[in-house]
C-alpha positions as CSV (number, residue, x, y, z in Angstrom):
1,E,0.0,0.0,0.0
2,S,1.0,3.6,-0.5
3,T,2.6,5.3,2.5
4,E,2.8,8.7,0.7
5,G,2.4,11.6,3.1
6,D,3.0,9.6,6.3
7,R,4.8,11.4,9.1
8,V,6.4,10.0,12.3
9,I,7.6,12.8,14.7
10,V,9.6,12.0,17.8
11,R,10.3,15.0,19.9
12,G,11.1,15.9,23.5
13,G,13.1,13.5,25.6
14,F,13.2,9.9,24.4
15,T,15.4,6.9,25.2
16,E,16.9,4.4,22.8
17,G,15.3,1.6,24.8
18,A,11.8,3.1,24.4
19,L,12.3,3.3,20.6
20,K,13.7,-0.3,20.4
21,N,10.5,-1.5,22.2
22,T,8.2,0.4,19.9
23,T,6.9,-1.1,16.6
24,I,5.1,1.1,14.0
25,Y,3.0,0.0,11.0
26,L,1.8,2.6,8.5
27,G,-0.5,1.8,5.6
28,G,-2.7,3.7,3.1
29,G,-0.9,7.1,3.3
30,G,-1.7,10.3,5.1
31,N,-1.0,9.1,8.6
32,E,0.6,11.2,11.3
33,L,2.2,9.8,14.5
34,V,3.6,12.2,17.1
35,F,5.5,10.9,20.1
36,D,6.5,13.6,22.6
37,G,8.7,12.5,25.4
38,L,8.9,8.7,24.9
39,T,11.2,7.4,27.7
40,K,9.7,4.6,29.8
41,V,8.3,2.1,27.4
42,S,8.4,-1.7,27.9
43,K,6.3,-2.4,24.8
44,L,4.3,-0.2,22.4
45,E,2.8,-1.2,19.1
46,V,1.1,1.4,16.8
47,A,-0.7,0.8,13.6
48,A,-2.0,3.7,11.6
49,V,-3.9,3.1,8.4
50,K,-5.3,5.6,5.9
51,N,-5.3,9.2,7.2
52,S,-5.1,8.3,10.9
53,K,-3.6,10.4,13.7
54,V,-1.9,9.2,16.9
55,F,-0.6,11.6,19.5
56,I,1.2,10.3,22.6
57,Q,2.4,12.9,25.1
58,A,5.2,12.1,27.7
59,P,3.8,9.0,29.4
60,M,4.8,8.1,32.9
61,L,5.2,4.5,31.9
62,I,3.9,2.2,29.2
63,R,4.2,-1.5,30.1
64,G,2.4,-2.9,27.1
65,M,0.0,-1.1,24.8
66,T,-1.3,-1.7,21.2
67,I,-2.9,1.2,19.3
68,M,-4.9,0.7,16.1
69,S,-6.2,3.8,14.4
70,S,-7.6,3.5,10.9
71,Q,-9.7,5.1,8.2
72,N,-9.6,8.8,9.2
73,S,-9.6,8.1,12.9
74,H,-7.5,9.4,15.8
75,V,-6.0,8.4,19.2
76,S,-4.6,10.9,21.7
77,M,-3.0,10.4,25.1
78,G,-2.1,13.2,27.5
79,K,1.0,13.6,29.7
80,N,1.9,11.4,32.7
81,C,-0.3,8.4,31.9
82,L,0.4,5.0,33.5
83,I,-0.4,2.2,31.1
84,S,-0.3,-1.4,32.3
85,T,0.2,-4.6,30.2
86,D,-2.0,-5.9,27.4
87,V,-3.9,-2.6,26.9
88,L,-5.6,-2.2,23.5
89,V,-6.7,1.1,22.1
90,Y,-8.8,0.7,18.9
91,S,-10.2,3.6,16.9
92,S,-11.6,3.0,13.4
93,N,-14.1,4.1,10.8
94,A,-13.4,1.1,8.6
95,H,-16.7,-0.8,9.1
96,A,-19.5,1.6,8.3
97,L,-22.8,1.8,10.1
98,Y,-25.8,3.5,8.5
99,N,-29.0,4.8,9.9
100,V,-32.0,2.8,8.6
101,A,-34.3,5.8,8.6
102,D,-32.3,8.2,6.5
103,G,-29.4,6.2,5.2
104,K,-26.8,8.5,6.7
105,R,-23.5,7.1,7.8
106,R,-22.8,7.0,11.6
107,L,-19.2,7.9,12.0
108,K,-17.3,6.6,15.1
109,E,-15.4,9.0,17.2
110,G,-11.7,8.6,18.0
111,V,-10.2,7.7,21.4
112,E,-9.0,10.4,23.8
113,I,-7.1,9.7,27.0
114,G,-6.7,12.7,29.3
115,E,-3.6,13.7,31.3
116,R,-2.5,11.5,34.2
117,V,-4.8,8.6,33.5
118,W,-4.0,5.1,34.8
119,V,-5.2,2.2,32.5
120,G,-5.2,-1.2,34.1
121,M,-4.0,-4.5,32.7
122,G,-6.0,-6.0,29.8
123,A,-8.3,-2.9,29.4
124,R,-9.8,-2.2,26.0
125,L,-10.5,1.4,24.9
126,M,-12.7,1.3,21.8
127,S,-13.9,4.0,19.3
128,G,-15.7,6.8,21.2
129,A,-13.8,6.3,24.5
130,R,-13.0,9.5,26.4
131,V,-11.2,9.3,29.7
132,G,-11.0,12.5,31.8
133,K,-7.8,13.6,33.5
134,N,-6.6,11.9,36.7
135,S,-9.0,8.9,36.2
136,V,-8.4,5.2,36.5
137,I,-9.7,2.5,34.2
138,G,-9.8,-0.9,35.9
139,G,-8.2,-4.0,34.6
140,Y,-10.0,-6.0,31.8
141,S,-12.6,-3.2,31.4
142,I,-14.1,-2.4,28.0
143,L,-14.8,1.3,27.4
144,A,-16.5,2.9,24.4
145,G,-18.1,5.8,26.3
146,K,-17.0,8.8,28.5
147,I,-15.5,8.8,31.9
148,P,-15.2,12.2,33.7
149,N,-12.2,13.6,35.5
150,N,-11.1,12.1,38.8
151,C,-13.1,8.9,38.6
152,A,-12.4,5.2,38.9
153,A,-14.3,3.1,36.4
154,A,-14.4,-0.6,35.6
155,G,-16.4,-3.4,34.0
156,N,-17.9,-4.4,30.7
157,P,-19.3,-2.0,29.8
158,C,-17.0,0.2,31.7
159,R,-18.8,2.5,34.2
160,V,-17.9,4.9,36.9
161,T,-17.5,3.1,40.2
162,T,-16.1,6.0,42.3
163,R,-16.0,9.8,41.9
164,D,-13.8,12.5,43.2
165,V,-10.6,10.3,43.6
166,F,-7.0,10.8,42.8
167,W,-4.2,8.3,42.4
168,T,-0.5,8.3,43.1
169,S,2.3,6.2,41.5
170,V,3.9,5.6,44.9
171,G,2.7,2.5,46.8
172,H,2.3,2.7,50.6
173,Q,2.3,-0.2,52.9
174,D,0.1,1.3,55.6
175,R,-3.7,2.0,55.5
176,R,-3.7,5.5,56.8
177,D,-5.3,8.2,54.8
178,Y,-3.2,10.2,52.3
179,L,-2.9,13.3,54.6
180,S,-1.6,11.5,57.7
181,R,0.7,9.2,55.6
182,T,2.4,12.0,53.7
183,G,2.4,14.6,56.5
184,K,1.0,17.1,53.9
185,N,-1.9,19.3,54.8
186,K,-3.6,19.2,51.4
187,F,-4.2,16.9,48.5
188,P,-1.8,16.9,45.6
189,I,-2.6,19.2,42.6
190,F,-2.1,17.5,39.2
């Protein structure tokens, strides 16, 4: 297939190891991939087909993620996200759905992951998924809808289970609340 007009842009800090553990497939032409600050990557596979856009901005850590964007679709991920293993992000307009009443095509939306999102092992983010900043998607969840900021969500279909939460990347052995454990007098601002 033609790959005319494809662009892969790597900017910001990156490590050789992150690039060695990243596989890219381009097909159909007109694709654009932007990796900004790719440092801590154990495994990242990206496929972009026919006028697709993928934008990944300075992740905290990617342990294992596959991204598929095809047929004029897009995937974006904000800064400081924590991605577990076996995570799939799929955004495509390849298989068309039409309204039986008027014959108009129903286009699928892309996938948007906000800043500082934690995606658990085996999660699937499908076309139309929107995850608000500071939220958590539980392991093995399947999401095609919208999750607001600062929420924990899980299940199939993925739904909000807890609101007004935040997460830290530092594990603690005790069960005291965040304020008493850290000695800080306020919650972190992200």
